[in-house]
MITOR-154266 format. One line per field, with one value per residue (C-alpha): residue number from 1; residue in one letter; chain; x, y, z. Coordinates in nm, 4 decimals, m for minus. Layout:
! MITOR-154266
bado	NUM:...
drennu	A:...
tortor	A:...
u	X:...
v	Y:...
w	Z:...
***
This chain:
! MITOR-154266
bado	1:2:3:4:5:6:7:8:9:10:11:12:13:14:15:16:17:18:19:20:21:22:23:24:25:26:27:28:29:30:31:32:33:34:35:36:37:38:39:40:41:42:43:44:45:46:47:48:49:50:51:52:53:54:55:56:57:58:59:60:61:62:63:64:65:66:67:68:69:70:71:72:73:74:75:76:77:78:79:80:81:82:83:84:85:86:87:88:89:90:91:92:93:94:95:96:97:98:99:100:101:102:103:104:105:106:107:108:109:110:111:112:113:114:115:116:117:118:119:120:121:122:123:124:125:126:127:128:129:130:131:132:133:134:135:136:137:138:139:140:141:142:143:144:145:146:147:148:149:150:151:152:153:154:155:156:157:158:159:160:161:162:163:164:165:166:167:168:169:170:171:172:173:174:175:176:177:178:179:180:181:182:183:184:185:186:187:188:189:190:191:192:193:194:195:196:197:198:199:200:201:202:203:204:205:206:207:208:209:210:211:212:213:214:215:216:217:218:219
drennu	M:T:P:A:S:P:R:R:R:A:P:G:M:S:A:E:Q:R:R:A:M:I:V:A:A:A:L:P:L:V:A:E:Y:G:A:A:V:T:T:S:Q:I:A:R:A:A:G:I:G:E:A:T:I:F:R:V:F:Q:D:K:D:E:V:L:D:A:C:V:A:E:A:V:G:T:D:H:I:L:R:E:L:A:T:I:P:L:D:E:P:L:T:V:R:L:T:E:A:A:E:A:L:R:A:H:L:E:R:L:G:T:V:I:G:A:L:H:A:S:G:H:R:R:G:R:G:P:G:P:G:A:R:D:G:N:G:N:G:D:G:D:G:P:P:R:D:S:R:A:E:S:F:A:T:L:R:N:A:V:V:E:L:I:E:P:D:R:A:A:L:R:L:S:P:E:K:V:A:A:A:F:L:G:L:L:F:T:R:L:Q:T:P:A:P:D:A:D:A:P:L:T:P:A:E:L:I:D:M:L:L:H:G:A:L:H:H:P:E:N:A
tortor	A:A:A:A:A:A:A:A:A:A:A:A:A:A:A:A:A:A:A:A:A:A:A:A:A:A:A:A:A:A:A:A:A:A:A:A:A:A:A:A:A:A:A:A:A:A:A:A:A:A:A:A:A:A:A:A:A:A:A:A:A:A:A:A:A:A:A:A:A:A:A:A:A:A:A:A:A:A:A:A:A:A:A:A:A:A:A:A:A:A:A:A:A:A:A:A:A:A:A:A:A:A:A:A:A:A:A:A:A:A:A:A:A:A:A:A:A:A:A:A:A:A:A:A:A:A:A:A:A:A:A:A:A:A:A:A:A:A:A:A:A:A:A:A:A:A:A:A:A:A:A:A:A:A:A:A:A:A:A:A:A:A:A:A:A:A:A:A:A:A:A:A:A:A:A:A:A:A:A:A:A:A:A:A:A:A:A:A:A:A:A:A:A:A:A:A:A:A:A:A:A:A:A:A:A:A:A:A:A:A:A:A:A:A:A:A:A:A:A
u	m7.2296:m7.4986:m7.8403:m8.0917:m8.3470:m8.7010:m8.9089:m9.1795:m9.5223:m9.7482:m10.0431:m10.3374:m10.6847:m10.9452:m11.2496:m11.4537:m11.1984:m11.1902:m11.5684:m11.5712:m11.3054:m11.5000:m11.8256:m11.6544:m11.5250:m11.8602:m12.0879:m12.0046:m12.0413:m12.3755:m12.4954:m12.3994:m12.4930:m12.7403:m12.7687:m12.6000:m12.2595:m12.0280:m11.7972:m11.5170:m11.5819:m11.5921:m11.2648:m11.0898:m11.2167:m11.0977:m10.7595:m10.8058:m10.8639:m11.2235:m11.1805:m11.1053:m11.4638:m11.5970:m11.3766:m11.5840:m11.9141:m12.1274:m12.2222:m12.2909:m12.6344:m12.4690:m12.2343:m12.5347:m12.7138:m12.4032:m12.3981:m12.7609:m12.6866:m12.3931:m12.5989:m12.8895:m12.6637:m12.5825:m12.2236:m12.0655:m12.2842:m12.2446:m11.8670:m11.9085:m12.1272:m11.8840:m11.6049:m11.7938:m11.6230:m11.8511:m11.6753:m11.8028:m12.1129:m12.4409:m12.5293:m12.1992:m12.2433:m12.5930:m12.5000:m12.2150:m12.4518:m12.7069:m12.4436:m12.3244:m12.6789:m12.7662:m12.4694:m12.5650:m12.9283:m12.8368:m12.6005:m12.8714:m13.1271:m12.8895:m12.7887:m13.1407:m13.2871:m13.0316:m13.0896:m13.4668:m13.4683:m13.2578:m13.4836:m13.2789:m13.4652:m13.2658:m13.2064:m13.3530:m13.5881:m13.6818:m13.7787:m14.1300:m14.2056:m13.9690:m14.1034:m14.0117:m13.9940:m14.3714:m14.4486:m14.5312:m14.4169:m14.0864:m13.8866:m13.5198:m13.5520:m13.5074:m13.8026:m14.0120:m13.8765:m13.5226:m13.6057:m13.7410:m13.4280:m13.2041:m13.3943:m13.3561:m12.9825:m12.9389:m13.1497:m12.9306:m12.6179:m12.7687:m12.8719:m12.5043:m12.4209:m12.6903:m12.6348:m12.3660:m12.6322:m12.9097:m12.9309:m12.9831:m13.2718:m13.6460:m13.6969:m13.4989:m13.2127:m13.4174:m13.7070:m13.4745:m13.2945:m13.6243:m13.7363:m13.3975:m13.4191:m13.7834:m13.7071:m13.4029:m13.5763:m13.8760:m13.6440:m13.4698:m13.7856:m14.0092:m13.9295:m13.9293:m14.1504:m13.9656:m13.9687:m13.8180:m13.4813:m13.4857:m13.3728:m12.9977:m12.8648:m12.7802:m13.1354:m13.2843:m13.0788:m13.1644:m13.5372:m13.5066:m13.3270:m13.4830:m13.8152:m13.9511:m14.0672:m13.8614:m13.7574:m13.8827:m13.5310:m13.4370:m13.7451
v	5.4705:5.2759:5.4356:5.2116:5.0640:5.1839:4.9497:4.7767:4.8115:4.5094:4.5497:4.6953:4.5509:4.6707:4.8391:4.5242:4.3013:4.5332:4.5331:4.1529:4.1359:4.3740:4.1844:3.8533:4.0031:4.1646:3.8626:3.6789:4.0069:4.0836:3.7332:3.8001:4.1670:4.2409:4.6077:4.7011:4.6024:4.9011:4.9884:4.9952:4.6284:4.5429:4.7284:4.5413:4.2069:4.2939:4.4217:4.7643:5.1202:5.2275:5.4990:5.2286:5.1032:5.4418:5.4457:5.1649:5.1921:5.5026:5.4173:5.1265:5.0621:4.9949:4.7470:4.5716:4.5620:4.4060:4.1441:4.0551:4.0330:3.8002:3.5841:3.5403:3.4981:3.1534:3.2072:3.0626:2.7515:2.6882:2.6868:2.4409:2.2071:2.2241:2.0827:1.7562:1.4778:1.3185:0.9828:0.9421:0.7221:0.9076:0.8789:1.0417:1.3191:1.4043:1.3833:1.6288:1.8535:1.8382:1.9399:2.2299:2.3527:2.3216:2.5422:2.7930:2.8161:2.8380:3.1276:3.2968:3.2532:3.3761:3.6916:3.7830:3.6974:3.9067:4.2082:4.1717:4.1409:4.4554:4.6594:4.6709:4.6565:4.5763:4.8755:5.2210:5.1480:4.7791:4.6506:4.5305:4.1823:4.1832:3.9844:3.9521:3.6271:3.6237:3.6683:4.0376:4.2983:4.4892:4.2654:4.1719:3.8697:3.8679:3.9298:3.6274:3.6104:3.6135:3.3228:3.1197:3.1963:3.0954:2.7684:2.6926:2.7651:2.5341:2.2641:2.2758:2.2388:1.9342:1.7906:1.7968:1.5933:1.3367:1.3183:1.0430:0.8044:0.8945:0.5408:0.3899:0.6223:0.5643:0.9413:1.2067:1.3811:1.7015:1.5481:1.3828:1.7162:1.8998:1.6331:1.6496:2.0255:2.0065:1.7477:1.9386:2.2754:2.1206:1.9487:2.2760:2.4854:2.2459:2.1985:1.8320:1.7211:1.7035:1.3238:1.3055:1.4180:1.5684:1.3510:1.3481:1.4230:1.0528:0.9498:1.2092:1.0795:0.7183:0.8007:0.9929:0.7109:0.4044:0.5173:0.4538:0.0932:m0.2143:m0.3862:m0.7462:m0.8838:m0.7074:m0.8148
w	12.4065:12.2255:12.2764:12.4485:12.2150:12.2800:12.4942:12.3002:12.4510:12.4598:12.2237:12.4105:12.4252:12.1833:12.3320:12.2630:12.4359:12.7365:12.7580:12.7483:13.0212:13.2445:13.1929:13.2758:13.6014:13.6808:13.6285:13.9569:14.1477:13.9825:14.0718:14.4353:14.4827:14.2047:14.1128:14.4426:14.3004:14.2619:13.9763:14.2334:14.3136:13.9439:13.8794:14.1618:14.0315:13.6796:13.8020:13.6441:13.7553:13.8000:13.5367:13.2786:13.3088:13.2015:12.8927:12.7438:12.9350:12.9793:13.3382:13.5748:13.4237:13.0900:13.2596:13.4138:13.0785:12.9208:13.1983:13.1253:12.7529:12.8232:13.0599:12.8175:12.5138:12.3762:12.2575:12.5731:12.5915:12.2167:12.2632:12.5515:12.3455:12.0535:12.2736:12.3418:12.1394:11.8810:11.9168:12.2736:12.3274:12.2796:12.6500:12.7442:12.4871:12.6066:12.9747:12.9195:12.7231:13.0057:13.2624:13.0470:12.9840:13.3538:13.4466:13.1752:13.2880:13.6550:13.5835:13.3772:13.6546:13.9237:13.7357:13.6231:13.9642:14.1542:13.9299:13.9376:14.3190:14.3533:14.1256:13.8056:13.4762:13.1672:12.9429:12.9718:12.6856:12.6678:12.3300:12.2574:12.3777:12.6759:12.9704:13.3346:13.5287:13.5749:13.2069:13.2432:12.9961:12.9909:13.2222:13.2382:13.0098:12.6330:12.3994:12.3143:11.9567:12.0964:12.3261:12.0357:11.8337:12.1263:12.1679:11.7971:11.8159:12.1156:11.9503:11.6397:11.8542:12.0286:11.6899:11.5902:11.9014:11.8184:11.4403:11.4471:11.5898:11.3444:11.2042:11.5506:11.6460:11.5949:11.5783:11.3934:11.5760:11.5513:11.7476:12.0004:12.0543:12.1100:12.3594:12.5351:12.5800:12.6868:12.9566:13.0756:13.0975:13.2765:13.5255:13.6061:13.6317:13.8291:14.2004:14.3020:14.5940:14.9239:14.9154:14.5665:14.4424:14.0911:13.8041:13.7638:13.4139:13.3728:13.4748:13.2403:12.9476:13.0335:13.0341:12.7072:12.5269:12.6917:12.8433:13.1919:13.1429:13.2153:12.8954:12.8741:12.8447:13.1715:13.3669
***
């Protein structure tokens, strides 16, 4: 009788991969429940046993801190921006970038807001310069230097989207990218009056590239 060959086990996840998988499952729950989310809920969403969470995280607070780090990080949005085809028209490229950035910032605001409202403060020892949503010290948001670095990283990614049209622009792609991000962030952070709907991404891009005045040839 031929002995049965040993069953090959699928390669397991590394600790870093498991952490990333748990954070991805936890983020929607954190956005909904804030710090009240339980590790049992996170385990069910991730399809793992609750004990598995504590093999890669010290406790729930560390899971929450990892969720904040993922929400404020730029890796995900940079991957999204990198998928936008450079052979599309500039208006299409920037509109897609605006939609991706809007989704990124809304997720960031939802996660940070839910944790802040439920009393969670990021990390047990916040670094110097951390600010909350009101600009006060030691909040859930990243330090001021980190914010500036994130903005510069996003600006560089938008510059790459604009670069193919450099010759057609009156301003450098760097200045256009900075103006694009400034308009977008202001649109998302400033509530529109009741009588006015906020600018759509397409309207924002049209104003950025063509201004608010009628062109003489279109009058």
